[in-house]
N, C-alpha and C positions, 0 to 999 in steps of 0.2 A: 845884566842880571845879577842876582844875589850870588855871593860866593861862600863856600863853607869856611869854617874857622881854620886858621893856619895849622893848628895841631892835628887836623884830620885830612891833610892833603895826601897822605900815603894810602895805598890800598891795604887796609888792615887785614890781618888774618882773622881776628874775631873782634868785632866792634861792639862796645858796650853802649847801649842807647837808652837813656832814661826817658820815660814818657811822662808828659806833664799831667798833673791831676785834672780831671774833667776833660781830658783830651780823647781823641779817637785815632785809631790806627786803620789805615786803608792800605791793603797789600795787593799789589798787582804783579803779574808775572807773564812772561812770554808774549810780548807784543810783537816781536820780530819785525820791527819797523824797517822797511826797505829804503834804499837811497832816493828813490822817486816816490812821491806820494801817490797812493792808489785809493780806490774807493774803500777797500778794506781797512788800510791803515788810517785813512782820513776819518772813517766812522769810529774806529777805535779811539783816536785822539779826541774827537768831539765828545764822545760819551764820557771818557775819563775826565776831560777838562771841565765839562759841565758838572760832573759829580764833585770834583774838588772845589770848584768855585762856589757851589751852593752850601758848603759846610762852614759853619761859624765857629765850631769848637776848635781848639788847637789841634792841628793835624800832625801825625807822623806818617808820611807816605813811604811805604816800603816797595821799592822796585826790585822784585825778587828774581832778577836774572833774565837774560835773553831779551832785553828791551830793544837794543839796536842789533840788527841782523848783519853781523860782520863775517859770518862763516860762509854763507851762500854768495856774498858779494865781497870777495877778498880785496878788490881794487877800491871799494868805497871807503870813506873815512867816517868816523863817528860824527864829526862836525857836519858833513854833508847830510847824513841821515837825520840828525836832530834839527838842522835848519829847514829841512823839508817838512818837518812836523812842529813848526814853531808854536802852534796853539797849545800843545802839550807842555812845551818848555815854559811858556808864559804862565800856564796854570800852576806848574811846580814852583816857579819864581814867586807867584802870589802866595803860595802856602808858606814859604820862608818869610816873606814880608809881613804876614799876619802872625809871626812868632812860631811857626811850625818848623818841621825838619823833614828832609828827604834822605832816605838811606837806599843805596844801590848795592845789592849783592851780585857779584859777577857770576854769570852762567857759563855754559859751554859754547853757545853761539856768539857770545860777546866776550869770550875768554881772553881776547887780545888786551882788554882793559887791565888785566893783571900784570902785564909786562910792557905794554906800549904806552910810554909816558905821554906822547902827544895825544893819543886817543883818550886817555884817562883825563888829561887836562881839559880837553874839549867837553867831555861829559860834565865835569865839575863846573866849568864856566857856563854852560848852556842850561843846566838843570839845577845847579846849586847843591848837588847831591854829595854825600860822603860815601866813598867807595870802600867796599870790603869784600872778603870772600865768604864771611858768615857774620851774623849779628845776634846779639842777645838783647831783646826788648825787655826792659825792667819797668813794670807797671807800678802805679802808686800804691797799690795794695800789696806789693811784695811779690807778685807773680812774675815769672820769667818765661819768655817765649823765644825759642831758638829759631832763627831764620836762615835757611840755606836754599840755594837754587834746587838742589836735588840730584844733579848730575854726578856729584861726588860718590853717590852710592849706586850708580849705574855702571856696570863693568864695561859697557860698550862706549861710554862717553866720559868717563872720569879721567882726570889728569894725574899722572904720577908726580909732576911738578908743575903747578899752574902758572908759575912765573917763568917757565922755560918755553920760548917760542917754537922750539923744535919738538915739543911734546904734542903729538897729534894722535888722539884716540881713534879707534876704528870708526866711530860715528862720523868723524870729520871726513874720512875718505869716502864714506857712503854718501854723505851730503854733497860733496864737491865732485866726485868722480862717478859713482854708480848711478844714483838717482837721475841726474841729467841725461845720461845715455839711455836709461830705461824709458824716460818720457819722450826722448827723441825718437826711439824705435817705435814706441806705442802711439806717438803723436796724439790723435784725437781721443782714442779709447782708453789710454792710460794717463791722461792728464789728471793732476791732483795727487799723484803718487807721493810727491814730497810733502804733501800736507796731511797725510794719514795720521789720525789720532792714535792708531795702533799699527806701528810699522811691522810688528810681528805678524799681523793679519794680512800681509801682502799677498800670499797665495789665494786667500779667499777673495781679496779685492780683484785680482787678475781674473779669477773664475767668474765672478759676478759681472765684470765688464765684458768678458767674452760672451756671456749669455745675452746681456741686454744691449750691447753695442755692436756685436759682430753677428752672432747667430740670429737674433731677432730681426736685425736689419735685412738679412737676406732670405727670410722666410715669407716674404710677401707673396711669393708665387703659390704657397700652400693655401692662401686665402683667395688669390686671384683665379686660379685654375677652376675650383669648384663653382665660383660665381659665373665665370664665362661658360662653364659646362651647362649649368642649369638655366642661365638667363638667355644664352644665345644659341647654343648648339641644340639642346633638346627640343625647343619650340620648332626649329627648322626641320628637325628629324620628323616631327609630327606632321608638318605640312607636306614633306616628301611622301610620307605614307599615304596621305589622302589623295595626292595628285597621281601617284603611281602605285596602284594597288599591287602590281606584280612584284614590287620590291619589299613587300611587307616582311618576308622572312629575314632577309639580310638586314633590314632596318631594325627589326626586333633584336637580332644578334648584336647590332651596333649599340642599341640601348643597354643591353646587358653588359657589354664591354665598358660602356660609359659609366654605368653604376659601379661596376667593379673597379674602374680606375678611381672613382671618387672614394670608395671604401679603402683602396690602397693608399690614397693620399692621407686619409684620416689616420690609418694605421701608422704610416711613416711619421706623421706629426706626433703621434703618441710616443712612438719609439724615440724620436729625437728629444722630446721633452723628458722622457725617463733617463735617457743617456746623459742629457745636459745636467739634470739634477744629480745623477750619480757622479758625474765628473766634477761638479762643483763641490759636492760633499767630500770627495776624495782629495781634491786639491786644497780645499779650505782646511782640511785636517792637518796640513803640513805647516802648522804654526811654527815660527822661528823662535818664539819665546812666549812669555806670559802675555795674554791678550787683555784688552780693556783695562778695567780697574785693578787687575792683578799686577799691572805695572807699578802700582803704588804699594805693593807688598813690602818692599825694602824700606820705604819711607815710614810705613806703619810700625815696622819693627824698630826703626830708629826713634820713633815717637815713644814707644813703650820703654826703651832704654833711657831716654831723656827724662820721662816722667818719673821713672824709678829713681833718678838722680835728683829729683826735686823740681824739675821744670813743670810748668803748667801746660805747655803746648809746644808743638813742632809744626812749622810752616814751611812748605816747599812749593815748587812749581814743576817745570821740566816735562812732565808726562802729558800735559794738556788735558788732564782728567780732574776737574774740580771735585773736591771732596771735603767733607767735614764730619768727623766721627769722634765720639767720646772714647777715651782710652783710660787705662789705669784700673785700680782696684774697684770692686763692687761692694755694696749695692749702688754706690754713686760713683760715676766716672770722675776721677780726680784730675784728668787732663784731656787733651784733644789732639788729634792730628788734622791738619787742614792743608789742602792743596788749592792754590789760588786759580788753577786752570790756566786760561790764556785769553787774549783778546785778538786773536788772529784767525785766519781761515783754517778749517779742519775738514777732513773727509772722514765721515763716520758711517757705520753700517746702520741702516734702518730696516727692521723686519717688514716683510711683505705678506702676501697671502700664504696660507699654510702650504709648505712643501716647496715654495719658490725661493731662489737665492735672495739674500738681502740686497738692498740697493745702497750703494755708497754715494751719499749725497754730500755736496760741498756746501758748507755753511760757515758763517763767521761766529765763533764762540765769543761771548762777552761775559766774563766772570771775574770776580774779585772777592776778597775777604775783608770784613769790617769788624774791628774789635774795640769795645769801649773800655776806657781806663779811668776808674774812679776809686779812690781809697775807701769810700763808704759803701760801695757795692761790689759784689764779686765780678770778676772778668766775664764778659759775654761776647761770643763770636757769632757772626752771621755771614752766611755764604750767599752771594748774589750771582745769578746765572741766567743766561738766555742764549738763543741761537737765532741768527738772521740768515735765511736761505739765500744762497748766491746762485747766479746763472751758471749753466754748464751741463745740467742734467738733460737727458733726452725726454721727449714727451712720454715715452713708454715707462721710463724710470719714475717720472713724476706721478704717473697714473698708479704705478704699483705701490708707491710710498705715500700716496695722498691720504691725509687724515690720520697718519700713523706716526708722524714725527712727534715725540713726546715732550719736546722742549718748548718753553715759553718764547715768544718773539720779542719780549721786552724784559730787561733785567728785573728780577723779582727775587725775594728771599725764598730759598729752597731748603735751608737748614739753619739751625741755631744750636749753640752749645752754651750752657749744659742742659737746658730743658728739652732739646730736641725739636723736630725730628732730625735724624741723620740724613746725609746725602752721600752716595746713594744707599738706600736701604737694601736694595737688591739690584746689582748691575744689569740684569736681564730686563728690568723694567724700563731701562733707558733706551731700548731699541723698539718699543711698541707702546703707543699711547694707551691702548686698551689695558695692557698689563699694568701700566703705571697708575691709571685711574682706579683699577681694582685694588691695587696695593694701598692707595691713598684712602679709599673708603674703609678698608680694613684697619688702617692706622687710626682714622678718626673714631671708628667704633671702639677700638681697644683703649685709646687714650682719653677720649672725651665722652664716650657713651652715646655717640651720635648713631642714628640708624644707618643700615647698609646702603639704602637707596639714596642717601644724600650725596649730591654732587660736590666735588672738591671746590674750595673757595676760589674766587677769581684770581687770587695771588698765588695759587698753588702751581707747581710745575706741571707743564703739559697743557695749560690753557692757552689758546691762541691770543 
């Protein structure tokens, strides 16, 4: 495979990357490729390889950290991981052979690359990438875009010295020691805890799984008892009354007791539902930190600071929350913040019926950022995003979340800069398809003067 130039063999602190005129930047983050190829990692590599192979313009591929999963698999080597995903390596080699370049910014799950010479050499050899801790992309029009993985501004996952193998942030201990024990103790009902898009939302995740996978599973008798009572017992009671008229009094008393028992069961069911909802609300309120897209707050502030220093944009990953927003002075946004999201499995909350806890579904996120680079035209960024539902949810969970997942099942453009729209315009719209469609109709009306009853276009987010 192609190798990088000899002057770029070190893991640079800040790599200066000139982008060719007429070229395109494709930024991908957080693939978390495991040592053994899975259906999730295989789909990830197939989608990315197909996208890279179809591009004819000179490409600058930015691998924005956490590409190889070395934190959860400390025994695995970078070579083993990449060899199991050879189609992605071949696609990256093809980019270099066509005159492009591959840039790899080190994250926290692949932080060993900053100090492990053998692992870094394997990544360079198999992908042809130039490794760095951060990069500055210099576009032909003079724009500059800073690329970092994003863990540097996360107090739970940042390194004091990224080149020190003994420097282990709190997040390392959680991934290697805490989460595996939690999933082992929870077994079937807490599976996917390590894949949560919002780790701080863990209390709500536990409460939701308790309701849908523990409580609901053992409430079958609340339905079975009334069915047996009305279908089997009451008809027999009527026959006894007809055959033995002298027993009419005590049979009548038994009927009253039966109806009373049915009412008691209904009351108990209502009480359990109310208590479960109150318990979920109380537990879910115990968020450990910012939830959802608030995890990108520090990165947005970083973008504002860089734009004030003359940068056009700031690109990161790490949080698994894809985002593209204009930043800078008004009336026109002078820069942008972009999060490439991820191409791995995530567990996210999907709203259900009013008053019921959200369902935490396991899906594969597929998202990346594309930036055009032309001296004659201004910089333009586009965010591609999709979700592919993965097995693991119960029938009850699927029923509660049916037709409410707001994400597209195939990668499509959900945001552009500078003309818009942003993504997400409102994070709450990402939990319920109805809210998202309502927001899109409002956006079309305000931007394009289209009527309210017009449906979103087929390429809009939320369309299956």
